[in-house]
PLY file of the C-alpha trace (Angstrom):
ply
format ascii 1.0
element vertex 183
property float x
property float y
property float z
element edge 182
property int vertex1
property int vertex2
end_header
89.27 66.35 121.58
86.78 69.32 121.36
86.22 72.11 124.18
84.02 74.99 124.35
85.88 78.34 125.79
83.79 81.42 126.84
85.87 84.66 127.25
85.00 88.19 127.88
85.89 90.51 125.49
88.24 93.28 127.33
87.20 95.88 124.65
83.82 95.63 124.73
82.53 93.41 127.93
80.81 91.04 125.46
80.93 87.20 125.88
82.59 85.16 123.09
82.28 81.67 122.71
85.11 79.44 121.01
85.38 75.77 120.00
88.66 74.45 120.54
89.88 71.62 118.69
92.99 69.77 120.36
95.34 66.82 119.35
95.38 64.20 121.96
96.91 65.33 125.26
100.65 65.07 125.96
101.26 63.84 129.12
103.92 65.27 131.37
103.75 64.17 135.15
100.49 64.74 136.54
99.74 67.62 134.01
98.47 67.30 130.34
99.60 70.14 127.90
97.15 70.07 124.52
97.93 71.14 121.38
95.78 73.11 119.49
94.43 71.95 116.18
91.82 74.50 115.39
90.55 77.67 117.58
87.10 78.88 115.96
85.35 81.65 117.03
81.46 80.93 117.21
79.78 83.54 118.78
79.51 86.41 118.11
80.19 85.18 114.51
83.45 86.97 113.23
83.18 89.56 110.79
86.18 87.79 108.83
86.82 84.32 108.91
90.26 83.55 110.29
92.95 82.51 107.40
93.18 78.67 107.24
96.76 76.80 105.96
97.25 73.44 104.45
97.50 70.56 106.84
100.65 69.70 104.97
102.33 72.18 106.98
103.75 71.15 110.21
101.43 71.53 113.34
103.81 73.57 114.93
103.59 76.34 112.11
99.72 75.61 111.80
99.14 76.50 115.33
101.04 79.76 115.40
99.68 80.82 112.01
95.92 79.84 113.61
96.64 82.02 116.28
98.13 85.30 114.05
95.32 84.51 111.70
92.75 84.90 114.53
94.19 88.31 115.54
93.98 89.69 112.07
90.33 88.47 111.61
89.77 90.52 114.98
91.36 93.70 113.66
94.29 93.50 115.81
97.01 94.00 113.29
99.69 94.57 115.68
99.31 91.19 117.37
98.68 89.63 114.07
102.01 91.46 112.57
103.70 89.73 115.82
102.40 86.64 115.16
103.09 86.11 111.57
106.56 87.12 112.39
106.45 84.18 115.06
105.46 81.93 112.16
108.27 82.84 109.96
110.73 82.04 113.22
108.98 78.80 113.27
109.49 77.66 109.88
113.13 78.75 109.81
113.28 76.25 112.70
111.61 73.61 110.95
113.66 73.83 107.92
116.85 73.92 110.19
118.00 77.32 109.62
120.86 78.75 112.06
121.98 81.94 113.19
121.97 84.21 116.36
118.99 86.09 115.61
115.93 85.76 113.07
117.74 87.94 110.69
120.46 85.39 110.31
118.56 82.05 110.34
116.32 83.58 107.43
119.60 84.75 105.59
120.97 80.99 105.96
117.60 79.56 104.59
119.19 80.35 101.04
122.08 78.01 101.81
119.42 75.12 102.24
117.84 75.79 99.08
114.99 78.26 99.87
114.35 80.49 96.76
115.38 84.19 97.11
111.78 85.05 96.95
110.83 83.30 100.09
113.85 84.67 101.76
112.95 88.16 101.02
108.99 87.24 101.93
110.32 86.19 105.30
112.44 89.29 105.86
109.17 91.38 104.81
107.25 89.38 107.64
110.43 89.77 110.23
110.34 93.62 109.72
106.62 93.75 110.16
106.75 92.16 113.71
109.77 94.00 114.66
107.88 96.97 113.97
104.98 96.08 115.65
106.54 94.83 118.71
109.51 97.54 119.13
107.68 100.31 117.73
104.07 99.88 118.15
103.45 100.55 114.41
100.26 99.31 113.53
100.05 98.25 109.72
96.87 98.31 107.68
94.61 95.31 107.00
95.89 95.03 103.56
99.73 95.32 104.33
98.99 92.46 107.17
97.00 90.58 104.55
99.97 90.54 102.18
102.16 89.05 104.51
99.99 86.50 105.35
99.57 85.48 101.84
103.61 85.83 101.14
104.08 83.22 104.11
101.12 81.25 102.71
102.73 81.05 99.07
106.00 80.00 101.13
104.15 77.16 102.99
102.65 75.95 99.55
106.14 75.78 98.07
108.02 74.48 101.24
105.35 71.90 102.46
102.47 71.53 100.34
104.02 70.78 96.71
106.36 68.35 98.31
103.36 66.54 99.97
101.58 66.63 96.95
104.24 65.47 94.72
105.03 62.78 97.39
101.10 61.46 97.23
101.16 61.08 93.76
104.38 59.18 93.47
103.16 56.82 95.92
99.83 56.47 94.05
101.91 55.71 90.87
104.20 53.38 92.70
100.98 51.32 94.04
99.55 51.51 90.31
102.80 50.12 89.32
102.99 47.60 91.94
99.21 46.31 91.46
99.75 46.04 87.78
102.72 43.77 88.15
101.20 41.78 90.72
97.77 41.07 88.85
97.74 38.17 86.54
0 1
1 2
2 3
3 4
4 5
5 6
6 7
7 8
8 9
9 10
10 11
11 12
12 13
13 14
14 15
15 16
16 17
17 18
18 19
19 20
20 21
21 22
22 23
23 24
24 25
25 26
26 27
27 28
28 29
29 30
30 31
31 32
32 33
33 34
34 35
35 36
36 37
37 38
38 39
39 40
40 41
41 42
42 43
43 44
44 45
45 46
46 47
47 48
48 49
49 50
50 51
51 52
52 53
53 54
54 55
55 56
56 57
57 58
58 59
59 60
60 61
61 62
62 63
63 64
64 65
65 66
66 67
67 68
68 69
69 70
70 71
71 72
72 73
73 74
74 75
75 76
76 77
77 78
78 79
79 80
80 81
81 82
82 83
83 84
84 85
85 86
86 87
87 88
88 89
89 90
90 91
91 92
92 93
93 94
94 95
95 96
96 97
97 98
98 99
99 100
100 101
101 102
102 103
103 104
104 105
105 106
106 107
107 108
108 109
109 110
110 111
111 112
112 113
113 114
114 115
115 116
116 117
117 118
118 119
119 120
120 121
121 122
122 123
123 124
124 125
125 126
126 127
127 128
128 129
129 130
130 131
131 132
132 133
133 134
134 135
135 136
136 137
137 138
138 139
139 140
140 141
141 142
142 143
143 144
144 145
145 146
146 147
147 148
148 149
149 150
150 151
151 152
152 153
153 154
154 155
155 156
156 157
157 158
158 159
159 160
160 161
161 162
162 163
163 164
164 165
165 166
166 167
167 168
168 169
169 170
170 171
171 172
172 173
173 174
174 175
175 176
176 177
177 178
178 179
179 180
180 181
181 182
């Protein structure tokens, strides 16, 4: 489903237009909840296009990443830092991490087979998000971009590569099966 949303910028009072693409609504009682598939600013055309991540990542991770990337593209770096921290929190949930706080959940990923480089990257994102929300610290665009790229690299290792390998294995199996069944 596709919706258009007209919003007014609180900063400059200009009108903005977004295309909101949603997955089929989830019906609960008499209301519907929409899961965001993509949110695209169409007017005014943003100076920087928001980052995109692979569709191989879970939809819950893609949705939060899209919002953080939109904040980054708009120059809202504190908000982007908090958003990328939220992405890490969602990835930790998706990976089955446990612990009483995000630090502990990230640390527990190592026991689940996640590489130390990814664990370190997630801690970096956690610290940036915490600094933004608790101390009001605004990191530079390059620093926020680095955090986004660290997360994107982690998503590649955790979700994209395994999905690519699974697709290649399925293609080989199909080829093997077709060769065995042909006369």
